[in-house]
N, C-alpha and C positions, 0 to 999 in steps of 0.2 A: 424769492428770486430763483429762476429756473437754472439748474446746473447744465452747462453745455455738454454735449456728448463726449465721451472719452475718445481721444484720438490715439490710434495705434500706428501712426505714420512713423516711418524710418525704423520699423522693426522687421526683422527678417521673417518671422513666423506670422501666420495669419492670426487675426484677433481671436478666433474660436479656440485656438491652441493656447494662446496666452491666458485667456480667461479661464479655460479649463484647468490649467496648471495652478493658477491662483486659487481657484475653487477647491481643488484637491488639498492643497497645503493648509488653507484656512479652515475648511469644513471638517477635515478628518484629523485624527491624531497621528500625523505622518511627519517624518523629517524631510528636509529638502532632498536628501539623497534617495529616499524612498520614492518621492514624487518623480525624481529623475529616472529611476529604474522603471516605474510604471509607464512613463511616457516612452521610454526606449523599447519596452515590450510591444508597444503599438507602432514602432518604427519611427518615433520622433526623437531624434538625437539632440538633446539640449542639456547643458550643464546645470548642476544644482545652483551654481552661483548666478546664472542667468535667471533661474526661477526665483531666487531671492530678490534680485533687482526688479523683476516683474511684480512681485508681491509688494515691495516697498513703494513702487510707483503707482500701482493701480488699486490695491486692496482697499485703501482708506476711502477713495472716491466711490468705489462700488458700495462699500458699507454705508456711507452717508446717503447714497441714493436709496438703498434698501430701508434705512431708518426713516426716511421721509415717507415711505409708502407703508410703514407699519401702522396698524390699526390703533385706535385710542386704547390705552392700557386699562386694566381693571382698576377698581377703586379701593382695593386693599393692598397695601404695600408692605412687603417683608424686607427688613433691613438687617444687615449683618456685616461683619468685617472679618478678614482673614489675614494672618501675618505672612509677610513675604520678605525674604532676604535677598538683597541685591548687593553684590560685591562686599559681603560681610556686614552691611548696614540693614537694620530692621525697619520695615515699612508696614503700613496697613492698607490693604485693598478693601475699600468700603463698597458694598454692592447692595442694590435694591432690585427686587423682583416683585411682580404683581402676583395675584392669587392663581394665575394660570402658569406661572413659571417663566414668564417673559422678562428678560433682563431689561431694566429701565435705565440704570445708570451705574457707572463704576468710576470711582475716584481713588487714586493712590495718594496716601497722605503719610506724613511722618508720625503723627500723633494718633492716639486713641482716646480722645477727650471730647468735651462738649463742643468746642469750636469745630472739630472735624465732623462731628455728627450734624452740627448746624449747617455746615457747608454742603453736606450731602442732601439734607432736606431742602435747602434753598434752591440748589441746582435742580433737584427733581421737580419741584413745583414750577420753577421758571421754564424748564424744558417742556413739560407736559401741559402747563397752563391751567392747572386746577389743584385744589386741595383734596386729598383722598378721604374716603369715608373713615378709614382706620389704618393705623400702622401697627405692625407686629414686630417685636424685637426680642432679643434675649434680655438678661437681667442687667446689662451694662447701664449704669445710671446716666451716662452722657446722653442717651437718647431721650430720656424724660426731660432733662434740663433743656436740651435743644428744642424739643417739641413745645415746651411751655413758653419759650422765647419766640419761636417762629409762628406757631399756630396753637394758641392756648386751648381752643375749643375742639381740637382734633382728638378723636378717640385713640387711646394707646393701650395695647395689650402687651404686657411684658412677661414672657414665660419661655423657658428654654424649650419645652416640648411643643410649643406652638409655632416655632420658627424653622421647622425642618425644610420648608420651601426655600428659604434663603440659604440655609446650610448646604442643601443638596446642589444648589446652583454653583457652589465652589468646586464641585468635583470635576467638571470638564476642564476648568482652568488648571487644577492640580495635575491632571493627566498631561496637558500640554506643557506645563512647567517642567515635568520630568523628561518629556521627549526633547525639549529644547535645552535641557541641562541648565535651567535657570535663565535669568535675564541680566544683561550687562549694565543697563541704565534705567532709572525711573521713567524717563521719557519713552524709551523703547517698550517698556512694560505697559505704560498707559496707552500708547498707540495700538499695541497688539490686542489688549483686552477689548478695546473699543471696536476694532474690526471683527474679532472673533465672536463677540456677543451679538453684533448686528446680523452677521451671517447665520449664526446658530439660531437666533430668534426666527429667522425666515424659514429655515428648513426643519426645525424640531417640531414634531407632531404634538399638539396639545393633548392632554389626558382625555378630553371629551371627544377626540377624533381617532380612537384607537382601532376601529374596525378596519378591515382590509381595504374596502372601497374608499372610506373617508381618508385613510392614510395615503392612498395612491393619489387621490384628488388633491390633497394638501401639498404633496410633493410636486405634482405637476404645476400647481399654481406657483410654488416656490421657484421652480425652474424658469417659469415665464418671467417672474419678477427679476430673477438673476440676469436673464438675457437683456431685459430692458435696462437694468442698472449698469450692466457691463457694456451697453451700447452695441449689443449684438442683434437687437430686434428693432 
């Protein structure tokens, strides 16, 4: 089903300014007040609270559009989980990335057990429509138990040193967590990581494209995709 274009009606600022403010906040490790200051330097007087409302209203729809344009992921999936505290309660953010570092799925769960690992695997295969050639995890036994139940024939490599791809994918989230001084609710965290990862996937340069020309070309394509997703083109 085709998503209708984003409507910016009844907003005082032009769509280009609204989309740019949302992009600055989600793409970079900036606070709302820092985005407000950057816009003011360009002569755009808008409050940080307005930027927050723009992000809440438009970022998720833009991220969904970018996710639909994402290329088919690689066939080696790295799975890992990281502990997060929300209002004093402990949660686990389960994340899967492919061999190129593209974030495939993130699920916030209360447990770190087989049922949680199984939910991640099932959601991954349902979203992407295929079983990977291999999964790579740390030594957590829950992954092996979930794999035997969901896809018994799936190759599974379990070793701490092999899973740096997934562990490194937690770093941008940790930086944002510190900037935002934590999250107030599980739902707010789940919504934010979904948006943050979709936009980061689009703009992050793969390791195979690190030459200056390839990097510039990749970023230009990402900007074109952003304009389409934000209904600016």
